[in-house]
C-alpha positions as CSV (number, residue, x, y, z in Angstrom):
1,M,-5.5,-3.4,15.4
2,A,-4.5,-7.0,14.7
3,E,-7.7,-9.8,15.0
4,Y,-5.8,-12.9,15.8
5,I,-7.5,-15.8,13.4
6,N,-5.5,-18.5,13.4
7,E,-3.2,-20.6,15.7
8,N,-1.1,-22.4,12.3
9,P,2.2,-20.3,12.7
10,C,2.0,-20.4,8.2
11,E,-1.5,-19.5,7.9
12,F,-1.1,-16.6,10.5
13,I,-4.4,-14.5,9.6
14,Y,-4.4,-10.6,10.7
15,N,-7.1,-7.6,9.6
16,I,-5.9,-4.2,10.0
17,T,-7.8,-1.5,9.8
18,A,-5.3,1.5,8.3
19,V,-1.9,0.5,7.3
20,E,0.1,3.1,9.8
21,K,2.8,3.4,7.0
22,V,3.9,2.3,3.5
23,V,8.3,2.0,4.3
24,D,9.0,1.6,0.4
25,G,6.9,-0.6,-2.8
26,D,7.1,-3.9,-0.7
27,T,7.6,-3.2,2.5
28,I,4.1,-1.9,5.1
29,V,3.6,-1.0,9.1
30,L,0.5,-2.7,10.9
31,N,0.4,-2.2,14.2
32,S,4.1,-1.3,14.4
33,K,5.9,-4.6,13.2
34,K,7.5,-4.1,9.9
35,I,5.7,-6.5,6.8
36,R,7.7,-7.5,4.1
37,L,5.4,-8.6,1.0
38,H,6.1,-11.8,-0.1
39,G,7.2,-13.1,-3.7
40,I,7.2,-9.9,-4.2
41,D,10.4,-7.5,-5.1
42,T,10.8,-3.5,-5.8
43,P,13.3,-0.7,-6.6
44,E,14.6,0.6,-3.7
45,T,13.6,4.4,-2.6
46,K,16.5,5.9,-4.1
47,Q,17.2,3.5,-7.0
48,I,16.8,5.9,-10.4
49,C,15.8,4.4,-13.7
50,L,14.8,5.3,-17.1
51,N,11.3,6.0,-18.1
52,E,10.3,5.2,-21.9
53,K,11.7,8.7,-23.3
54,N,14.8,7.7,-21.4
55,I,14.4,10.2,-18.0
56,E,15.6,9.5,-15.3
57,Y,13.3,9.3,-12.0
58,F,13.6,7.4,-8.7
59,C,11.3,4.5,-9.9
60,G,11.9,3.2,-5.9
61,L,9.4,5.9,-5.0
62,Q,7.2,5.5,-8.0
63,A,6.3,1.5,-6.9
64,T,6.1,3.4,-3.1
65,N,3.7,5.4,-4.3
66,E,1.5,2.9,-6.3
67,L,1.2,0.5,-3.4
68,K,-0.1,4.2,-1.5
69,K,-2.8,4.3,-4.8
70,I,-3.6,0.5,-3.9
71,I,-4.2,0.6,-0.6
72,G,-5.8,3.9,0.0
73,K,-7.8,4.1,2.7
74,Y,-9.1,0.4,2.5
75,E,-9.4,-2.1,5.3
76,V,-6.0,-4.6,4.7
77,S,-5.9,-8.3,5.8
78,C,-2.6,-10.3,5.6
79,I,-1.8,-14.2,5.7
80,R,1.9,-14.4,6.9
81,K,4.3,-17.1,5.2
82,D,7.3,-16.6,7.2
83,K,9.7,-14.1,9.1
84,D,12.5,-12.8,7.4
85,R,16.5,-12.4,8.8
86,Y,15.2,-8.8,9.4
87,G,12.4,-9.7,11.3
88,R,9.6,-8.8,9.4
89,L,7.0,-10.6,8.9
90,V,6.7,-12.0,5.4
91,S,2.7,-12.1,4.4
92,V,0.1,-12.0,1.5
93,C,-1.5,-9.0,2.1
94,Y,-5.3,-8.1,0.5
95,V,-7.8,-5.6,-0.1
96,N,-11.2,-5.6,-0.6
97,G,-10.4,-9.4,-1.1
98,E,-7.3,-8.8,-4.3
99,D,-3.7,-9.7,-3.7
100,I,-1.6,-6.4,-3.5
101,N,1.7,-8.7,-3.5
102,A,0.2,-9.6,-7.4
103,S,-1.2,-5.9,-7.7
104,L,2.0,-4.4,-8.0
105,V,3.4,-7.3,-10.2
106,E,0.6,-7.0,-12.5
107,R,1.0,-3.0,-12.8
108,G,4.4,-3.5,-13.4
109,W,5.9,-2.0,-10.3
110,A,7.3,-5.1,-8.3
111,L,9.4,-8.0,-9.8
112,A,8.3,-12.0,-9.0
113,Y,11.2,-12.7,-6.3
114,R,12.3,-15.6,-7.6
115,K,15.1,-16.2,-5.1
116,Y,11.9,-16.8,-2.3
117,S,9.2,-17.6,-4.3
118,K,7.5,-18.4,-8.1
119,D,4.2,-17.0,-7.2
120,Y,3.4,-14.1,-9.3
121,V,6.2,-15.1,-12.3
122,H,3.4,-15.1,-14.5
123,Q,1.9,-11.6,-13.6
124,E,5.4,-10.3,-14.0
125,N,5.9,-12.0,-17.8
126,Q,2.1,-10.2,-18.9
127,A,3.7,-6.7,-17.6
128,R,7.3,-7.3,-19.3
129,I,4.8,-7.9,-22.4
130,N,2.6,-4.9,-22.2
131,N,5.4,-2.7,-21.2
132,L,3.9,-1.6,-17.3
133,G,5.8,0.1,-15.0
134,L,9.4,-0.5,-14.6
135,W,9.0,-2.3,-18.0
136,S,8.4,0.7,-20.2
137,G,11.9,2.1,-19.9
138,K,15.1,0.4,-18.1
139,F,16.1,-0.4,-15.2
140,T,18.5,-2.4,-13.0
141,L,16.9,-5.6,-11.1
142,P,16.8,-4.6,-7.2
143,W,18.4,-7.2,-5.4
144,E,21.3,-6.2,-8.5
145,W,21.1,-2.5,-7.7
146,R,21.3,-3.6,-3.6
147,S,24.3,-5.5,-4.3
148,K,26.0,-2.8,-5.7
149,N,24.9,0.3,-3.6
150,R,25.3,-1.2,-0.1
């Protein structure tokens, strides 16, 4: 159940005891509302990438699994930043005080979505330098993949 804490719409903070569903690598469902993770983008569920051995794998599913691992059974709290054109709340979410959005980028399973925010560029650069996650192989940028596969 969400707990209303702050009336400022740009700072709407809510605590959730459990995530109902992880939709994909950058979207979760809380109290029947879709929450889009702010400032990041992950491969789509059906998107295929190449790993470090040039073997195809579903990188979108891998990003989703990584988000599930980060969340685990922990309480999630989120700060609403915006609402997107699909009606989803765009938020920065936390587990044990750690920014989930940043964690996905740091591990290389999400990219900084510069079109909307530059908040996670540093984490992306570090993941790329260290060949983590997607950066260990070859992939198409999620926004480019979507534009070609719609």
